[in-house]
Structures are given as C-alpha cells and as structure tokens.
C-alpha positions in Angstrom: -24.6 26.5 38.7 -28.0 25.1 39.2 -28.1 23.8 35.6 -24.8 21.9 36.3 -26.2 20.2 39.4 -29.5 19.1 37.6 -27.7 17.7 34.6 -25.3 15.9 36.8 -28.1 14.4 38.9 -29.8 13.1 35.8 -26.4 11.6 34.6 -25.9 10.0 38.1 -29.5 8.9 37.9 -28.9 7.1 34.6 -25.7 5.4 36.1 -27.6 4.1 39.0 -30.3 2.7 36.7 -27.5 1.2 34.7 -25.9 -0.4 37.8 -29.1 -1.9 38.8 -29.8 -3.3 35.3 -26.4 -4.7 35.2 -26.7 -6.5 38.5 -29.9 -8.3 37.5 -28.6 -9.3 34.1 -24.9 -10.1 35.2 -23.7 -7.8 32.4 -20.8 -5.5 32.6 -22.1 -2.3 33.9 -20.1 -0.3 31.1 -22.0 -2.2 28.5 -25.4 -1.2 30.2 -24.3 2.5 30.5 -23.6 2.7 26.7 -26.9 1.2 26.0 -28.8 3.4 28.5 -27.1 6.2 26.9 -28.4 5.2 23.4 -31.9 5.0 24.6 -31.7 8.4 26.7 -30.5 10.1 23.5 -33.2 8.5 21.6 -35.9 9.4 24.0 -34.6 13.1 24.3 -34.5 13.4 20.5 -38.1 12.2 20.3 -39.2 14.7 22.9 -37.2 17.5 21.4 -35.0 17.9 24.4 -31.7 16.8 23.3 -30.1 19.9 24.6 -31.4 19.1 28.2 -28.9 16.3 28.4 -26.1 18.8 28.1 -23.6 16.0 26.7 -21.5 18.6 24.8 -21.0 21.0 27.8 -17.2 21.3 28.6 -17.5 20.3 32.2 -19.1 17.2 31.3 -16.6 16.2 28.6 -13.9 16.8 31.1 -15.5 14.4 33.4 -16.1 12.0 30.8 -12.4 12.1 29.5 -11.1 11.9 33.1 -13.1 8.6 33.5 -11.5 7.2 30.3 -7.9 8.1 31.3 -8.2 6.8 34.7 -9.9 3.6 33.7 -6.9 3.1 31.2 -4.5 3.6 34.0 -6.3 1.0 36.0 -6.3 -1.3 33.1 -2.2 -1.0 32.9 -2.0 -1.3 36.7 -3.9 -4.5 36.6 -0.9 -6.1 34.9 1.0 -8.7 36.9 4.8 -8.6 36.0 5.4 -12.0 37.1 2.9 -13.4 34.7 4.5 -11.5 31.9 7.7 -13.0 32.7 6.9 -16.5 33.2 4.6 -16.6 30.1 6.2 -14.2 28.0 6.2 -16.1 24.8 2.5 -16.9 25.1 1.2 -13.5 26.0 3.4 -11.8 23.3 2.5 -13.8 20.5 -1.2 -14.3 21.2 -1.4 -10.6 22.1 0.3 -9.3 19.1 -1.7 -11.8 16.5 -4.8 -10.5 18.7 -4.1 -7.0 17.6 -2.8 -7.4 13.9 -5.3 -10.0 12.6 -8.6 -7.9 13.4 -6.7 -4.7 12.6 -5.9 -5.6 8.9 -9.0 -7.6 8.5 -11.5 -5.0 9.7 -9.3 -2.1 8.0 -9.9 -4.3 4.8 -13.6 -5.0 5.3 -14.2 -1.3 5.8 -12.2 -0.2 2.7 -13.0 -2.8 0.2 -16.5 -4.0 1.2 -18.0 -0.8 2.7 -16.5 1.6 0.7 -15.0 3.9 3.6 -12.2 6.1 3.0 -8.5 5.2 4.2 -8.7 7.1 7.5 -12.0 5.8 8.5 -11.0 2.4 7.4 -7.7 2.4 9.5 -9.7 3.7 12.6 -12.2 1.0 12.0 -9.2 -1.4 12.2 -8.0 0.2 15.4 -11.3 0.3 17.1 -12.2 -3.3 16.2 -8.6 -4.8 17.1 -9.2 -4.4 20.8 -9.9 -7.1 23.5 -12.1 -6.0 26.3 -10.0 -6.2 29.6 -13.3 -5.1 31.5 -15.1 -8.0 30.3 -12.4 -10.5 30.3 -11.3 -9.5 33.7 -14.9 -9.8 35.0 -15.0 -13.3 33.6 -12.0 -14.3 35.1 -13.1 -13.2 38.4 -16.4 -14.8 38.2 -15.1 -18.3 37.1 -12.0 -18.3 39.3 -9.7 -18.5 36.3 -7.7 -15.4 37.6 -6.1 -17.5 40.0 -4.9 -20.1 37.4 -2.0 -20.1 34.9 -4.6 -20.4 32.1 -6.6 -17.3 33.1 -3.4 -15.4 33.9 -2.2 -16.0 30.2 -5.4 -14.8 28.8 -5.1 -11.5 30.9 -1.6 -11.1 29.9 -2.4 -11.4 26.1 -5.2 -8.9 26.5 -2.8 -6.4 27.9 -0.5 -7.0 24.9 -3.3 -6.7 22.6 -4.5 -3.5 23.9 -1.2 -2.1 24.2 -0.9 -2.5 20.4 -4.2 -0.8 20.1 -3.3 2.2 22.1 0.2 2.6 20.2 -1.5 2.2 16.8 -3.9 5.0 17.6 -1.2 7.4 18.4 1.1 6.4 15.5 -1.5 6.3 12.8 -3.4 9.6 13.6 -1.1 11.7 15.5 0.8 14.3 13.4 4.6 13.7 13.9 6.2 17.0 14.5 8.8 18.3 16.9 5.9 18.2 19.5 5.6 14.4 18.9 9.4 14.2 19.7 9.0 16.2 22.9 6.1 14.0 24.0 8.0 10.8 23.5 11.1 12.0 25.2 9.3 13.6 28.3 7.0 10.5 28.6 9.8 8.1 28.5 11.8 10.0 31.2 8.6 10.4 33.4 7.8 6.6 33.2 11.3 5.6 33.9 11.3 7.9 37.1 7.7 7.1 37.9 8.2 3.8 40.1 11.0 5.1 42.1 9.5 8.6 42.6 6.1 6.7 43.7 7.7 4.3 46.2 9.7 7.5 47.7 6.4 9.5 48.0 4.6 6.6 49.5 7.5 5.9 52.1 7.7 9.5 53.1 3.9 10.6 53.1 1.9 7.3 52.4 -0.7 6.4 55.1 -0.1 9.8 56.8 -1.5 12.5 54.6 -4.9 12.1 52.9 -4.9 10.2 49.8 -1.7 11.5 48.4 -1.1 8.6 46.2 -4.3 9.1 44.5 -3.4 12.8 43.9 0.0 11.9 42.7 -1.4 9.4 40.1 -4.0 11.9 38.9 -1.2 14.6 38.7 0.9 12.0 36.6 -1.8 10.9 34.1 -3.4 14.5 33.7 0.1 16.0 33.2 1.2 13.4 30.7 -2.2 13.6 29.1 -2.1 17.4 28.5 1.4 16.8 27.1 -0.2 14.1 24.7 -3.0 16.3 23.6 -0.6 19.1 22.9 1.3 17.1 20.7 -1.8 15.9 18.9 -1.9 12.3 20.6 -4.7 10.9 22.8 -4.5 11.3 26.5 -5.3 7.5 27.2 -1.8 6.5 25.7 0.4 7.9 28.4 -2.3 6.7 31.1 -2.1 3.1 29.8 1.9 3.2 29.8 1.9 4.8 33.2 -0.4 2.0 34.7 2.0 -0.6 33.5 4.9 1.1 34.8 3.2 1.2 38.3 1.9 -2.3 38.1 4.1 -3.5 40.5 3.8 -0.6 42.8 -0.1 -0.8 42.7 0.0 -4.5 43.3 1.6 -4.0 46.7 -1.6 -2.2 48.0 -4.8 -3.8 46.7 -6.9 -1.8 49.1 -5.6 1.5 47.5 -6.2 0.4 44.0 -9.8 -0.6 45.0 -10.4 3.0 46.3 -9.0 4.5 43.2 -11.3 2.0 41.0 -14.1 3.2 43.2 -13.5 6.8 42.4 -13.0 6.1 38.8 -16.0 3.6 38.0 -18.4 4.9 40.9 -18.2 8.7 39.7 -16.2 9.2 36.3 -16.5 6.5 33.9 -20.5 6.7 33.8 -20.0 10.1 32.2 -17.7 8.7 29.6 -19.8 5.6 28.9 -23.2 7.1 28.9 -22.0 10.0 26.6 -20.4 7.5 24.2 -23.9 5.7 24.0 -25.6 9.2 23.5 -23.4 9.8 20.4 -24.8 6.6 18.7 -27.2 7.3 15.9 -30.2 5.0 16.1 -31.6 6.0 12.6 -28.4 5.2 11.0 -28.3 1.6 12.6 -31.8 1.0 11.7 -31.2 2.1 8.2 -28.4 -0.3 7.5 -28.1 -3.2 9.7 -26.0 -5.2 7.2 -23.2 -2.7 7.8 -23.2 -3.4 11.5 -23.3 -7.2 11.1 -20.3 -7.0 8.4 -18.2 -5.2 10.9 -19.1 -7.5 13.7 -18.4 -10.6 11.7 -15.4 -9.0 10.3 -14.1 -8.7 14.0 -14.9 -11.7 15.4 -13.9 -13.7 12.1 -10.5 -12.3 11.9 -9.8 -12.8 15.6 -10.9 -16.6 15.2 -8.8 -17.2 12.0 -5.8 -15.6 13.4 -5.7 -16.7 16.9 -7.1 -20.1 17.0 -4.2 -21.8 15.3 -1.7 -19.6 17.3 -3.4 -20.4 20.7 -3.1 -24.3 19.6 0.6 -23.8 19.9 0.3 -23.4 23.9 -3.2 -25.0 24.4 -4.1 -28.5 22.9 -7.5 -29.2 24.3 -10.2 -28.0 21.8 -12.4 -26.2 24.7 -9.3 -24.6 26.0 -8.4 -23.3 22.4 -11.9 -22.0 21.7 -12.5 -20.4 25.2 -9.3 -18.4 24.9 -10.0 -17.4 21.4 -13.6 -16.1 22.0 -12.6 -14.1 25.0 -9.7 -12.5 22.8 -12.4 -11.6 20.5 -14.6 -9.4 22.8 -14.2 -5.6 22.9 -15.6 -2.6 24.7 -13.4 0.1 26.6 -10.6 0.9 24.1 -12.9 0.1 21.3 -15.3 2.8 22.4 -12.4 5.0 23.3 -10.9 4.6 19.9 -14.2 5.1 18.0 -14.9 8.3 20.1 -11.5 9.5 19.2 -12.1 9.1 15.5 -15.5 11.0 15.8 -14.1 13.8 17.8 -11.3 14.3 15.3 -13.3 14.0 12.4 -11.8 10.8 11.1 -15.3 9.0 11.0 -18.8 10.4 10.5 -21.6 10.1 13.1 -23.0 7.2 11.3 -19.6 5.4 11.1 -19.1 6.0 14.7 -22.5 4.6 15.6 -21.7 1.4 13.4 -18.3 1.0 15.2 -19.5 1.6 18.7 -22.5 -0.8 18.2 -20.2 -3.6 16.8 -17.9 -3.1 19.8 -20.9 -3.5 22.2 -22.0 -6.8 20.3 -18.6 -8.2 20.4 -18.5 -7.6 24.2 -21.7 -9.8 24.6 -21.9 -12.5 21.6 -18.5 -14.1 21.9 -18.6 -14.1 25.8 -21.9 -15.7 25.9 -20.7 -18.6 23.4 -17.4 -19.1 25.1 -19.3 -19.6 28.6 -22.0 -21.7 27.4 -20.3 -24.1 25.0 -16.5 -24.0 25.4 -16.0 -23.4 29.4 -12.9 -25.7 30.3 -14.3 -27.0 33.5 -11.3 -29.2 34.1 -9.3 -26.0 34.9 -11.7 -24.4 37.3 -10.0 -24.0 40.6 -11.6 -26.3 43.3 -14.4 -24.6 45.4 -13.3 -23.9 48.9 -15.0 -25.9 51.7 -17.7 -24.1 53.6 -15.4 -23.5 56.5 -12.5 -22.4 54.6 -14.7 -19.9 52.7 -15.7 -18.4 55.8 -12.4 -18.0 57.0 -11.0 -16.5 53.9 -13.9 -14.3 53.4 -15.2 -15.8 50.2 -18.7 -16.8 51.5 -21.7 -14.5 50.6 -22.2 -13.7 54.2 -18.5 -12.4 54.3 
C-alpha cells in the first residue's frame, strides 16, 4: 500500500506541474500532461528507474482507463440538441467529411508512403481522423464563439467527426461474433431507456441523496464499458453514446456537470494523459523525424483539402472558412485514445504509437495557432459586456 500511495503522489505531483505550465502557456492541460509524461519517462529511463513510475500497474491502468471513459462521456454530454436540430445539414456534412477525408488520406499515407501493414495503416487513419473537442471547446470559450451560431456549428461538426472516429474504431478492429450482437442489442436498449431512467432517478432521489447522479452515470458507463470489452470493443464507444443520450438531461444542471468534470479532469484524466505520454519512445522520434512530419502533414492536408471547399457551402468569407477548417484539423483526446487502443491490442508497435501520438499532439497546437493568429473572424466575435453588466453577470475577473 505504501508503494501505491507513493506512486500516486508522484503522478499527482506531475499533474500539478502540468496544470501550472498549462496556465502560464495558455495551452490545454491535457496536451501538457502528455508532454510531461514523455519527459518523465525519458528522465526515468536515463536514470534506470523506469519501474519506479509504475505505469503498467493494474490499479494505475484502471484509473487511466476510467479517466478516458468519463472524459469521453463528458464530450458526448456537451452536445447541444438544439444546435444539432437547427444546423443539421451543416454539422452532418462537415463532420462526416472531417472524418472520412483524413481517415482515407492518412491510411493511404501510412500504407503507401511509410510501408505500414494494413491494420496499422487503418489504425493510423482512425487516430488522425479526429477533431479535438477539448481544444476546440476551450478556444470557443476563450473567444466567446460558443455563444454564437458560428461557434455552435463548429462544435456540432466536431461531435459528428468524433462520433465517426469512435464508431470506426469499434467496427474495424472489434471481432464480430455473437458477443458483438449482444453488445449492440443491450447497448441500444440501455441508451433508449437511459434518459427516462435518469430523469426518474433524479426526480425521486436527486438533491437528497449524496451524488446519486454521478454514481448512476459511473454505473452506466462502467457497466456498458465492461460489456464492450467483453465483446472485443473499446469502452469509450458506449461512453460517448451514453453522453450523447444524456446531453439534454445534463444540460439542465450545469452545476452537476461541472462537479463531474472536476472529478474527471482533476483526478482521473491526468493518469490517462501522463501514461499516454510515458509510452512515447523519444529515440524512435529522434531517429526518424520525417515520419512524424509525414503523418502531421497527411492529417492537416487531408483535412484542409476535404473540408475547405465543403465549408465554403455554408460560409462565404475567407477568414470564416479557414478558421473553421483549421479548428477542425486539430486532434488530441480521441486521437490518443485510438493510438493507445492500437498499441494495447498490438495493432501498432511502440515506435508507430510514438509517431501517432506525437503527430496528434502537434495537430492540437499548429492549426490552432495559425487559425488564431491569421484567420480569426473578428466580425463574428460577441460584443464584450459593459463593466457594470460584467459584474452583474459574473463575467468580470473579480467575480
């Protein structure tokens, strides 16, 4: 037990360090956690103390997996049903093209240019097809675009894009047996009953019994996750669908969602992102930087060539189209989850995993910086509230 507490303290210390760095650099903390994990593993390897990190201990792997599952649930729960209804054509077309263009493009790059086998190439296509909800949502909040129809459209397209990624991960790499049929049927029935059961549970016991809604959500995603793993699928698939099914339910109580987000981001996801970084092989990256550059350019270029003309059907101004396209070119959470899935199921080697994760990290930074510096559609930014109004609404820094 002493060893467990010591390792947990070490990892939480790394998480705090990551949060401090992210605050000063104004970069997503998940991105910093991955980078800190890479450096921690490199330092431990140099000192011959890799085992001291304990990154393959079963309890730590469980915490990391729990973080990925709950973060995926929250991503689905952030969906605004009203946005999906009013901008259905835009978010569907942009989201689907945002998935298929890089999936096909990056799989082709990995197979034909890098010489990877079929399974590794398909996994590469899935991992690099994503759009980072974490990065895009943070940018929307920072700029205020989350309150505009333009920003809500981008967020809706991100959901469709990532939904395609999660479904593809299950379809392409999960063996289709009777277990798959059981998983699909039980999950469909559970998701259909989930909104009504959640409302009933909340009406009867909510605000009276300690955190029963959080326990209910965790029971749901862990139960469906266990069923997914039993059938050969990935636990994040039903978690994302459960989040979408409960999006309207979650939207009615922002305070509860914030508490669940605090538990997830404050305690669980650092174990996932730090571990994802620790599995990156720095020697492999240093020995073949052109592979990394090829994967990054394959992702960004396929996103741009696929999305820019399509987004032009909905947005005519050049800055709006480029900003939209570049934010859709980012990747982080689902990209690392997909790469981790491939590595843990022996679909890719550690070297290939390292290239994929690093390309995902780079895609979270480079397109976001370019979009913000050169193509920010300032004419769509919401007007800043007056000082008195800001204080009354709690928007001032003092509030």
